[in-house]
C-alpha positions as CSV (number, residue, x, y, z in Angstrom):
1,X,-21.8,-32.6,-12.3
2,X,-24.0,-30.7,-14.8
3,X,-27.0,-28.7,-13.6
4,X,-30.1,-27.5,-15.5
5,X,-31.6,-24.8,-13.3
6,X,-29.5,-21.8,-12.8
7,X,-31.5,-20.7,-9.8
8,X,-30.9,-24.0,-8.0
9,X,-27.4,-25.1,-8.9
10,X,-26.5,-27.8,-6.4
11,X,-23.4,-29.9,-6.6
12,X,-20.4,-30.8,-4.4
13,X,-18.6,-27.4,-4.9
14,X,-21.7,-25.4,-4.0
15,X,-22.2,-27.6,-0.9
16,X,-18.6,-27.5,0.4
17,X,-18.2,-23.7,-0.1
18,X,-21.9,-22.8,0.6
19,X,-22.2,-20.8,-2.5
20,X,-25.0,-20.4,-5.1
21,X,-22.9,-21.2,-8.2
22,X,-19.9,-23.5,-8.6
23,X,-17.5,-20.8,-9.5
24,X,-14.5,-19.6,-7.5
25,X,-12.9,-16.2,-8.3
26,X,-9.2,-16.9,-8.0
27,X,-7.0,-15.2,-5.5
28,X,-4.5,-13.4,-7.7
29,X,-1.5,-11.5,-6.6
30,X,-2.1,-7.7,-6.7
31,X,-5.5,-8.1,-8.3
32,X,-7.7,-9.7,-5.7
33,X,-8.4,-7.3,-2.9
34,X,-11.5,-7.1,-0.7
35,X,-13.5,-5.2,-3.3
36,X,-13.3,-8.1,-5.9
37,X,-13.9,-10.7,-3.2
38,X,-17.0,-8.9,-1.9
39,X,-18.4,-8.3,-5.4
40,X,-17.9,-12.0,-6.3
41,X,-19.6,-13.1,-3.1
42,X,-22.6,-10.8,-3.8
43,X,-22.8,-12.4,-7.3
44,X,-23.3,-15.8,-5.8
45,X,-19.8,-17.3,-6.3
46,X,-16.9,-17.7,-3.9
47,X,-15.0,-14.4,-3.6
48,X,-11.3,-14.8,-2.7
49,X,-8.8,-12.3,-1.2
50,X,-5.3,-13.0,-2.6
51,X,-2.8,-12.7,0.3
52,X,0.3,-13.3,-1.9
53,X,0.8,-9.5,-2.3
54,X,-0.1,-8.6,1.3
55,X,1.8,-8.2,4.5
56,X,-0.1,-9.7,7.5
57,X,-1.5,-6.3,8.6
58,X,-2.7,-5.5,5.1
59,X,-4.4,-8.9,4.9
60,X,-6.2,-8.2,8.2
61,X,-7.4,-4.8,6.8
62,X,-8.8,-6.5,3.6
63,X,-10.5,-9.2,5.6
64,X,-12.2,-6.6,7.9
65,X,-13.2,-4.4,5.0
66,X,-14.8,-7.3,3.2
67,X,-16.8,-8.1,6.3
68,X,-17.7,-4.4,6.8
69,X,-19.1,-4.4,3.3
70,X,-21.7,-6.9,4.4
71,X,-20.0,-10.0,3.1
72,X,-19.2,-12.7,5.7
73,X,-18.6,-15.7,3.5
74,X,-15.4,-15.5,1.4
75,X,-12.0,-17.1,1.2
76,X,-8.4,-16.1,1.5
77,X,-5.8,-17.7,-0.9
78,X,-2.4,-18.3,0.7
79,X,0.6,-19.2,-1.6
80,X,2.8,-21.3,0.7
81,X,6.0,-20.1,-0.9
82,X,6.2,-16.8,0.9
83,X,8.2,-16.2,4.1
84,X,5.5,-14.8,6.5
85,X,3.0,-17.7,6.2
86,X,2.9,-18.2,10.0
87,X,1.8,-14.6,10.5
88,X,-0.7,-14.8,7.7
89,X,-2.3,-17.9,9.2
90,X,-2.5,-16.3,12.6
91,X,-4.4,-13.4,11.0
92,X,-6.7,-15.7,9.2
93,X,-7.6,-17.6,12.4
94,X,-7.9,-14.5,14.5
95,X,-10.3,-12.9,11.9
96,X,-12.3,-16.2,11.6
97,X,-12.0,-16.5,7.8
98,X,-14.4,-19.3,6.8
99,X,-12.5,-20.7,3.8
100,X,-8.8,-20.9,3.0
101,X,-7.3,-21.9,-0.3
102,X,-3.6,-22.9,-0.2
103,X,-1.4,-23.1,-3.2
104,X,2.3,-23.3,-4.3
105,X,3.4,-25.7,-1.6
106,X,2.5,-28.7,0.5
107,X,-0.8,-28.5,2.4
108,X,0.3,-31.0,5.0
109,X,1.4,-28.6,7.6
110,X,-1.5,-26.2,7.7
111,X,-4.6,-28.2,6.7
112,X,-5.1,-30.0,10.0
113,X,-4.6,-26.8,12.0
114,X,-7.1,-24.8,9.8
115,X,-9.7,-27.6,9.9
116,X,-9.4,-27.9,13.6
117,X,-10.3,-24.3,13.9
118,X,-13.4,-24.8,11.7
119,X,-12.0,-23.6,8.3
120,X,-12.9,-25.2,5.1
121,X,-9.7,-25.9,3.2
122,X,-9.0,-26.3,-0.6
123,X,-5.6,-26.8,-2.2
124,X,-4.4,-26.0,-5.7
125,X,-2.5,-28.8,-7.5
126,X,-0.9,-29.3,-10.9
127,X,-0.9,-33.1,-11.0
128,X,-2.8,-36.2,-9.9
129,X,0.1,-37.1,-7.6
130,X,-0.2,-33.8,-5.7
131,X,-4.0,-34.3,-5.6
132,X,-3.5,-37.6,-3.8
133,X,-1.2,-35.9,-1.3
134,X,-3.7,-33.0,-0.8
135,X,-6.5,-35.5,-0.1
136,X,-4.3,-37.4,2.3
137,X,-3.6,-34.1,4.1
138,X,-7.3,-33.8,4.7
139,X,-8.4,-30.9,2.4
140,X,-12.1,-30.4,1.8
141,X,-11.7,-29.7,-2.0
142,X,-9.1,-29.7,-4.7
143,X,-8.4,-27.2,-7.5
144,X,-6.4,-28.6,-10.4
145,X,-4.8,-25.9,-12.5
146,X,-3.5,-26.5,-16.0
147,X,-0.5,-24.7,-17.4
148,X,-2.7,-22.3,-19.4
149,X,-3.1,-20.4,-16.2
150,X,-1.4,-17.1,-15.4
151,X,-0.1,-17.8,-11.9
152,X,2.5,-20.2,-10.6
153,X,2.0,-23.3,-12.7
154,X,3.3,-26.9,-12.8
155,X,6.6,-27.6,-14.4
156,X,5.1,-30.4,-16.4
157,X,3.1,-28.0,-18.5
158,X,0.0,-30.3,-18.3
159,X,-3.0,-28.7,-20.0
160,X,-6.3,-28.4,-18.2
161,X,-8.0,-30.8,-20.7
162,X,-5.5,-33.5,-19.8
163,X,-5.2,-32.7,-16.1
164,X,-8.8,-32.7,-15.0
165,X,-9.6,-36.4,-16.0
166,X,-6.3,-37.5,-14.3
167,X,-7.1,-35.7,-11.1
168,X,-10.7,-36.8,-11.2
169,X,-9.5,-40.4,-11.2
170,X,-7.1,-39.7,-8.3
171,X,-9.5,-38.1,-5.8
172,X,-13.1,-38.3,-4.6
173,X,-13.0,-34.8,-3.2
174,X,-15.0,-32.0,-4.8
175,X,-13.0,-30.9,-7.7
176,X,-12.6,-27.6,-9.5
177,X,-10.8,-27.0,-12.8
178,X,-8.6,-24.0,-13.4
179,X,-6.4,-22.7,-16.2
180,X,-7.8,-21.4,-19.5
181,X,-11.4,-21.1,-18.3
182,X,-13.0,-17.8,-19.0
183,X,-16.4,-18.6,-20.5
184,X,-19.5,-20.6,-19.8
185,X,-18.6,-23.0,-22.6
186,X,-15.2,-23.7,-21.0
187,X,-17.0,-24.2,-17.7
188,X,-19.2,-26.8,-19.3
189,X,-16.2,-28.5,-20.9
190,X,-14.4,-28.7,-17.6
191,X,-17.4,-30.3,-15.9
192,X,-17.8,-32.8,-18.8
193,X,-14.2,-33.8,-18.0
194,X,-15.1,-34.5,-14.4
195,X,-14.8,-31.2,-12.5
196,X,-17.6,-30.2,-10.2
197,X,-16.9,-26.5,-10.7
198,X,-14.3,-24.0,-11.9
199,X,-11.9,-21.4,-10.6
200,X,-11.5,-18.4,-12.9
201,X,-8.7,-15.8,-12.5
202,X,-7.8,-13.9,-15.7
203,X,-11.4,-12.9,-16.5
204,X,-11.8,-11.3,-13.1
205,X,-8.5,-9.4,-13.5
206,X,-10.4,-7.5,-16.2
207,X,-13.2,-6.6,-13.9
208,X,-14.2,-3.2,-12.6
209,X,-13.7,-4.3,-9.0
210,X,-10.2,-5.9,-9.5
211,X,-7.4,-4.1,-7.7
212,X,-5.2,-4.3,-10.9
213,X,-4.0,-1.1,-12.4
214,X,-6.2,0.3,-15.2
215,X,-3.3,0.1,-17.6
216,X,-2.9,-3.6,-16.9
217,X,-6.7,-4.3,-17.3
218,X,-6.6,-2.6,-20.7
219,X,-3.5,-4.6,-21.7
220,X,-5.4,-7.8,-20.8
221,X,-8.5,-7.0,-22.9
222,X,-6.2,-6.0,-25.8
223,X,-4.1,-9.1,-25.6
224,X,-4.1,-11.2,-28.7
225,X,-3.5,-14.8,-29.4
226,X,0.0,-15.8,-28.3
227,X,0.4,-12.8,-26.0
228,X,1.6,-14.8,-23.1
229,X,4.5,-17.3,-22.4
230,X,5.2,-19.7,-19.6
231,X,8.7,-18.9,-18.3
232,X,11.0,-18.7,-15.2
233,X,10.7,-22.4,-14.4
234,X,14.0,-22.2,-12.5
235,X,12.3,-20.0,-9.9
236,X,8.5,-20.7,-10.0
237,X,6.8,-21.2,-13.4
238,X,4.7,-18.2,-14.3
239,X,2.9,-17.0,-17.5
240,X,3.9,-13.5,-18.6
241,X,2.7,-11.1,-21.2
242,X,5.4,-10.1,-23.7
243,X,6.9,-6.7,-22.7
244,X,10.3,-5.2,-22.0
245,X,10.8,-7.3,-18.8
246,X,9.9,-10.5,-20.7
247,X,12.4,-9.6,-23.4
248,X,15.1,-9.1,-20.7
249,X,14.3,-12.5,-19.3
250,X,14.7,-14.1,-22.8
251,X,18.0,-12.3,-23.3
252,X,19.2,-13.7,-19.9
253,X,18.3,-17.2,-21.1
254,X,20.2,-16.7,-24.3
255,X,23.4,-15.9,-22.5
256,X,23.0,-18.9,-20.2
257,X,21.7,-17.2,-17.0
258,X,21.4,-19.5,-14.0
259,X,18.6,-19.4,-11.4
260,X,20.6,-16.8,-9.3
261,X,20.9,-14.4,-12.2
262,X,17.3,-14.8,-13.1
263,X,16.3,-14.1,-9.4
264,X,18.4,-11.0,-9.5
265,X,16.7,-9.9,-12.7
266,X,13.3,-10.5,-11.3
267,X,14.2,-8.6,-8.1
268,X,11.7,-7.5,-5.6
269,X,8.4,-5.8,-6.3
270,X,8.4,-6.6,-10.1
271,X,4.8,-7.9,-10.1
272,X,3.6,-4.9,-8.0
273,X,5.3,-2.6,-10.5
274,X,3.4,-4.1,-13.4
275,X,0.0,-5.3,-12.3
276,X,-0.6,-2.8,-9.5
277,X,1.3,0.3,-10.4
278,X,0.8,0.0,-14.2
279,X,4.4,-0.2,-15.6
280,X,3.6,-2.0,-18.8
281,X,7.2,-2.2,-20.0
282,X,9.3,-3.2,-17.0
283,X,6.7,-4.7,-14.7
284,X,5.9,-8.4,-14.4
285,X,2.5,-9.0,-16.1
286,X,1.0,-12.3,-15.0
287,X,-2.1,-13.4,-17.0
288,X,-3.5,-16.6,-18.5
289,X,-3.7,-17.6,-22.1
290,X,-7.4,-17.1,-22.1
291,X,-7.0,-13.3,-21.9
292,X,-7.1,-13.2,-25.7
293,X,-10.8,-14.0,-25.4
294,X,-11.7,-10.9,-23.4
295,X,-12.7,-7.7,-25.1
296,X,-13.8,-5.3,-22.3
297,X,-13.6,-4.5,-18.6
298,X,-16.8,-5.5,-16.9
299,X,-18.4,-5.4,-13.4
300,X,-18.2,-8.8,-11.6
301,X,-22.0,-9.2,-11.6
302,X,-22.1,-8.8,-15.4
303,X,-19.3,-11.3,-15.8
304,X,-21.0,-13.9,-13.6
305,X,-24.3,-13.5,-15.5
306,X,-22.5,-14.0,-18.8
307,X,-20.8,-17.1,-17.6
308,X,-24.0,-18.7,-16.4
309,X,-25.9,-17.7,-19.5
310,X,-23.1,-19.0,-21.8
311,X,-23.0,-22.3,-19.8
312,X,-26.7,-22.9,-20.1
313,X,-26.8,-22.0,-23.8
314,X,-23.8,-24.3,-24.5
315,X,-25.5,-27.1,-22.6
316,X,-28.7,-26.8,-24.5
317,X,-26.9,-26.6,-27.8
318,X,-25.4,-30.1,-27.4
319,X,-27.1,-32.8,-29.3
320,X,-26.8,-36.6,-28.8
321,X,-24.9,-38.5,-31.5
């Protein structure tokens, strides 16, 4: 749903999340701590704490620090593929988190419980079929993520430009597009396809407030075209930057490695080693294709301003046929 006045953007995403602009800062593993969520919330978009890299007690600390910074309206992203989900959900409810975004699993088990406690719930999907299941589970909003994204993607490799119209036809819920969106022009395109708003991850990795290591941020803004590859489908599809670890993965495929060998190669803490600790050779470096468009690390407020200005300039530049 396009809008024409940047000071009064009102659409389904703004209404369901109670935010000024229909932009969600994605909850990214090792990159989305409370500082990023708080800065995003202050900029008028939905700030998200990414719980995928956090033990329950660490998640509690980030939630409390976000609130102590003066921000009360934010979300927590919970990837449902990790083992301590029950404890994370307990923390979320005890700390009265207003919005929860679930991903990488079925929302059926937790959505009713969260909504019964007053939480607004969104779920990330990679297909129209999963969107229908999410709506049936009772979610308040749906985020459809194309395979251009950096996180855990769909195995079908459906691009955002194909996915958004399919999901729009499948659901009446407020819909956000994700995957390959890092500019106001891409935001306008997503909304023309039927989205009500967008979720942006990679561009916020390269923000001053991101908890990513400085080396990883620099690698992101220096990434060129073709710097990332979707791989590890046997485990959970993820888009990686090309480095020593990626080359080890490719060598494993060439010798016919099965899922167990790939899992052993990945090991534990590989993503932390790369994105959080700054090992650019043997760390797992997750980032979206759109990283090749970024040229510098910027504060969140500056990024949001640019997104909105680019959106409005692109909208005004369109001419009827």
